[in-house]
C-alpha positions in Angstrom: 65.7 37.2 189.8 64.4 38.7 186.7 66.7 39.2 183.9 65.6 42.3 182.0 64.5 42.6 179.3 63.5 38.9 179.0 63.5 36.1 181.4 66.1 33.4 181.3 65.2 30.2 179.5 64.1 27.4 181.9 67.1 25.1 182.8 69.9 27.5 181.7 73.0 27.8 183.7 75.8 30.3 183.9 79.5 29.4 184.6 80.6 31.3 187.5 84.0 32.5 188.3 85.7 31.4 191.7 85.2 33.7 194.3 85.0 33.7 198.2 82.5 31.9 200.3 79.2 33.7 200.2 77.1 34.6 203.2 74.1 32.8 204.3 71.9 35.5 203.2 73.3 35.4 199.7 72.9 31.6 199.6 69.2 31.8 200.4 68.5 34.3 197.7 70.1 31.7 195.2 67.6 29.2 196.3 64.7 31.5 195.1 66.4 32.4 191.9 64.0 30.4 189.5 61.0 31.8 191.5 62.2 35.2 190.9 62.7 34.7 187.1 59.0 33.7 186.8 58.0 36.8 188.7 60.1 39.0 186.4 58.5 37.3 183.5 55.0 37.9 184.7 55.8 41.5 185.4 57.2 41.8 182.0 54.2 40.6 180.3 51.9 42.9 182.4 53.9 45.9 181.8 53.8 45.2 178.1 50.0 44.5 177.9 48.5 46.5 180.6 49.4 50.3 180.7 47.6 52.8 182.9 47.1 52.8 186.6 45.5 50.1 188.6 45.1 52.2 191.9 47.0 54.2 194.2 48.6 57.5 193.4 48.6 58.3 189.8 51.8 59.3 188.1 51.9 62.5 186.1 53.6 62.5 182.8 57.0 64.4 182.9 57.0 66.6 179.8 60.7 67.4 179.8 62.0 64.0 180.3 64.3 63.9 177.3 66.8 61.2 176.6 66.6 58.4 179.3 69.1 58.6 181.7 70.5 55.9 184.2 71.5 58.5 186.9 70.0 61.9 187.3 71.2 64.5 189.8 68.2 63.9 192.1 68.9 60.2 192.5 69.5 59.1 196.0 72.6 57.1 197.3 72.6 54.2 199.7 76.5 54.6 199.7 78.7 57.5 199.2 82.5 56.4 199.1 84.9 59.3 198.9 86.3 57.7 195.5 83.8 55.3 194.1 85.5 52.5 192.2 82.2 51.1 191.0 78.8 52.6 190.5 75.8 50.2 191.1 72.4 51.6 190.1 69.0 49.8 191.1 65.6 50.6 189.2 63.2 49.0 191.9 59.7 49.1 193.1 59.2 48.9 196.9 56.2 46.6 196.4 57.9 44.4 194.4 58.8 40.9 196.0 61.7 40.1 194.1 63.2 43.6 195.0 62.8 42.9 198.7 65.0 39.7 198.1 67.4 41.6 196.1 67.6 44.1 199.0 69.5 41.4 201.0 72.2 41.3 198.2 72.4 45.3 197.9 72.8 45.1 201.8 75.5 42.6 201.4 77.3 44.9 198.7 76.8 47.7 200.9 78.3 46.1 204.1 81.3 44.5 202.3 82.1 47.3 199.6 80.4 50.4 200.8 83.7 52.3 200.8 84.3 51.3 197.3 80.9 50.9 195.6 78.3 53.9 195.0 74.8 52.3 195.1 72.2 54.6 193.7 68.4 54.2 193.8 66.0 54.9 191.0 62.3 54.5 190.9 60.5 52.0 188.6 57.0 51.6 190.2 55.2 48.8 188.4 51.8 50.5 188.7 49.7 48.3 186.6 50.4 45.4 189.3 51.5 47.3 192.4 49.1 49.9 193.5 51.1 50.9 196.7 54.4 51.4 195.0 54.1 55.1 194.1 53.2 56.0 197.7 56.2 53.8 199.0 58.5 55.8 196.5 57.2 59.0 197.8 57.8 58.0 201.5 61.4 57.0 200.5 61.8 60.5 198.9 60.5 62.2 201.9 62.8 60.3 204.1 65.9 60.7 201.9 65.2 64.3 202.0 66.0 64.2 205.8 69.2 62.0 205.2 67.3 58.6 206.0 67.5 56.9 202.5 69.2 53.9 203.9 66.9 53.7 206.9 63.6 54.0 204.9 64.9 51.5 202.1 65.5 49.0 204.8 62.3 49.8 206.6 60.0 49.5 203.4 61.5 46.1 202.5 61.4 44.6 206.0 57.6 45.4 206.4 56.6 44.8 202.9 54.5 41.8 203.6 52.6 43.8 206.2 51.6 46.5 204.0 51.6 45.2 200.5 48.5 43.1 200.9 46.5 46.1 202.2 43.4 47.4 200.6 43.2 51.1 200.0 45.9 53.6 200.5 48.9 52.7 202.6 50.1 56.2 203.0 49.5 56.0 206.8 51.6 52.9 207.1 54.4 54.6 205.5 53.9 57.7 207.6 54.3 55.5 210.6 57.5 54.1 209.4 58.7 57.7 209.1 57.7 58.3 212.8 59.5 55.3 213.9 62.6 56.6 212.1 62.3 59.9 213.9 61.8 62.1 211.2 60.4 65.6 211.2 56.8 64.8 210.5 55.9 68.1 209.2 58.8 68.1 206.7 57.8 64.6 205.7 54.4 65.7 205.0 55.5 68.6 203.0 57.8 66.5 200.6 55.2 63.7 200.2 52.6 66.4 199.2 54.9 68.2 197.1 54.1 67.7 193.1 57.8 68.0 192.5 58.5 64.6 194.5 55.9 62.8 192.3 57.7 64.2 189.2 60.8 62.7 190.6 59.0 59.3 190.9 57.5 59.6 187.3 60.7 60.4 185.8 62.4 57.5 187.1 59.7 55.3 185.7 59.9 57.0 182.4 63.8 56.6 182.2 63.4 52.9 183.2 60.8 52.4 180.2 62.9 54.4 177.9 66.1 52.5 178.8 64.1 49.3 177.6 63.6 47.9 181.3 60.7 45.3 181.6 60.8 44.6 185.3 62.4 45.0 188.6 64.6 44.8 190.0 67.0 46.0 187.2 70.7 46.9 187.8 73.3 48.9 186.0 77.0 48.5 186.8 79.3 51.4 185.4 76.5 52.1 183.0 76.0 48.8 181.6 72.9 46.7 182.3 73.7 43.8 184.4 72.5 40.8 182.5 72.0 38.3 185.4 70.0 35.2 186.1 70.5 35.1 189.8 71.3 37.5 192.4 74.3 35.9 193.3 75.7 36.9 190.0 75.2 40.6 190.9 77.6 40.2 193.6 80.1 38.2 191.5 79.9 41.1 188.7 80.6 43.8 191.3 83.4 42.0 192.8 84.9 41.3 189.2 84.7 45.0 188.5 86.5 45.8 191.8 89.2 43.1 191.2 
């Protein structure tokens, strides 16, 4: 997993506190930790050096962005406990392979601690390298507007390998996912086409950059950026906060 703002040095290790046995899904993501750190390093370099759009839907500037915020009122939640003990915020890119792997750990946290941990999603589309990221974010926003944030989050990542390599716009693929989720398609189309929705995605990206983030996925736990080298450490940090 990428450790924003800079990847971990090769060969570095982190001492972990004892905790209960992890699930097979979490064990699997640990095995790809080194590869994800490399992906994060490349993303950070590209964000720094490229700038501008490389295809897909262009993002507008948000003139009144103001001070960068970790969470804004229009951010969507994957969990909404009655009394959250911990807040986990993820800045993500739906076309990012590392984010798709991270989603398995987010799902683990949601399954085990969804009644205690509030999980918030913010957009950070890496438009320089992921031309479909903005359209995927718009699809998520349109689904979330109908109360299907969790379902679209899962659908986008579970099908990422199908639409991510596609040439040209993948808006039709995302619309098909919305149909499969049983959404009101007229309302879905309205939200996707609303300039205000695009501004929400743009504001998320501007917040991420303003906060100094250089790659995805990036996490904040109770307002502090989670400095992690593997995704297993994310689960550990959440559990430490809860305990």
